[in-house]
C-alpha positions as CSV (number, residue, x, y, z in Angstrom):
1,M,45.1,81.3,42.1
2,E,42.6,79.1,44.0
3,K,43.1,75.3,43.9
4,P,40.1,73.4,42.7
5,G,38.0,71.3,45.3
6,G,35.8,74.4,46.9
7,G,38.6,75.4,49.8
8,I,38.5,74.9,53.0
9,L,34.9,74.0,53.3
10,G,35.1,71.7,50.7
11,R,38.0,69.8,52.4
12,L,35.8,69.9,55.7
13,A,33.3,68.4,54.2
14,E,35.3,65.7,52.4
15,R,36.9,64.9,55.8
16,V,33.6,64.7,57.7
17,L,31.9,62.5,54.9
18,S,34.7,60.3,54.9
19,L,34.5,59.7,58.6
20,I,31.4,59.1,58.5
21,A,31.7,56.2,55.7
22,L,34.4,55.0,57.8
23,A,31.9,54.7,61.1
24,L,29.7,53.0,58.7
25,V,31.7,50.7,57.6
26,V,32.6,49.6,61.4
27,L,29.4,49.7,62.3
28,C,28.4,47.0,59.5
29,A,31.5,45.1,60.2
30,V,30.8,44.7,64.0
31,A,27.0,43.9,63.7
32,L,28.6,41.3,60.8
33,Y,30.2,39.8,63.4
34,R,27.8,39.8,66.1
35,M,25.3,38.0,64.1
36,E,24.1,34.4,64.5
37,P,26.4,32.0,62.0
38,Q,23.6,31.1,59.8
39,T,22.6,34.6,59.2
40,R,26.1,35.6,58.5
41,Q,26.5,32.6,56.7
42,A,23.0,33.7,54.5
43,I,24.5,37.2,53.9
44,W,27.7,36.5,52.5
45,A,25.8,33.6,50.3
46,G,23.5,36.2,49.0
47,I,26.6,38.4,48.3
48,W,28.6,36.1,46.4
49,R,25.4,35.2,44.3
50,T,25.0,38.7,43.3
51,V,28.5,39.2,42.6
52,V,28.7,36.3,40.1
53,W,25.2,37.7,38.6
54,V,27.2,40.9,38.1
55,V,30.2,38.8,36.0
56,I,27.6,37.2,34.1
57,A,25.7,40.2,33.2
58,A,28.6,42.4,32.6
59,A,30.1,39.4,30.3
60,L,27.4,38.0,28.5
61,P,27.0,41.2,26.1
62,W,30.6,41.1,24.9
63,I,30.4,37.5,23.8
64,T,27.8,39.1,20.9
65,R,30.6,40.4,19.4
66,L,31.4,36.7,18.0
67,F,28.5,37.3,16.0
68,V,27.0,40.8,16.0
69,A,28.5,41.3,12.2
70,R,26.0,38.5,10.9
71,I,22.9,40.3,13.2
72,L,24.1,43.4,11.1
73,E,23.8,41.5,8.1
74,I,20.4,40.8,8.2
75,G,19.8,44.7,8.3
76,S,16.5,44.6,10.8
77,N,16.2,46.4,13.9
78,W,14.3,43.5,15.1
79,A,17.5,41.4,15.0
80,G,18.6,43.8,17.2
81,V,15.6,44.1,19.7
82,G,15.6,39.9,19.5
83,L,19.6,40.0,20.8
84,L,18.8,42.3,23.6
85,V,15.6,40.4,24.7
86,V,17.9,37.2,24.8
87,L,20.3,38.8,26.8
88,V,18.1,40.2,29.3
89,L,16.2,36.7,29.5
90,V,19.4,35.2,30.3
91,D,20.2,37.6,32.7
92,A,17.0,36.7,34.7
93,V,17.3,33.2,34.1
94,A,20.8,33.2,35.9
95,G,19.5,35.5,38.5
96,V,16.8,33.3,39.2
97,V,19.4,30.1,39.4
98,L,21.6,32.0,41.2
99,M,19.2,33.1,44.0
100,K,17.5,29.6,44.2
101,G,13.9,30.9,43.3
102,W,12.1,34.2,42.6
103,P,12.3,37.2,44.5
104,S,10.0,37.2,47.8
105,G,8.1,40.7,49.0
106,G,8.5,44.1,47.5
107,W,11.5,45.2,47.9
108,G,12.7,42.0,46.5
109,W,10.9,42.3,43.3
110,T,11.6,46.0,42.8
111,A,15.5,45.1,43.2
112,A,15.3,42.6,40.6
113,V,13.2,44.4,38.2
114,A,15.8,47.2,39.0
115,A,19.1,45.3,38.7
116,L,17.4,44.2,35.0
117,A,16.4,47.6,33.7
118,V,20.2,48.2,34.6
119,A,21.6,44.9,33.0
120,G,19.1,45.7,29.6
121,L,20.6,49.1,29.5
122,Y,24.2,48.2,29.8
123,N,23.3,45.2,27.1
124,Y,22.2,47.6,24.8
125,L,24.9,50.2,25.3
126,V,27.6,47.2,24.4
127,A,25.7,46.0,21.8
128,E,25.3,49.5,20.2
129,Y,29.0,49.8,20.8
130,L,30.1,46.6,19.2
131,S,27.6,47.0,16.4
132,Q,29.6,50.5,15.6
133,Q,32.8,48.7,15.7
134,A,31.6,46.3,13.0
135,G,30.6,48.9,11.0
136,G,27.0,49.0,11.5
């Protein structure tokens, strides 16, 4: 009986990819260490602001559990759409406030729109789950 995992080639590929990932982490750490202090501080500030935004975006739709039953009582899909729009707007405002302004450049706008799209999808999935739990 063969073990799952693809045999020796699968294990070899797994080890090679793990070593490549480790080398990339070490190279990033060395590059971060050799940077100027202002650049390093800006990178860490951006990382922390992003982490705070992700926490806000992840926790925000769960707060709607407090009033999702009232939204279901309205009986209109537009009430749910309004809830999702408000959640995405709060995510957007939190992102703008945390990053101290609008994104700059094409990649910044692309990342911001992609992050809002993922947050919106997450908001929808959580709201759908909460509405099912509330009997909707």
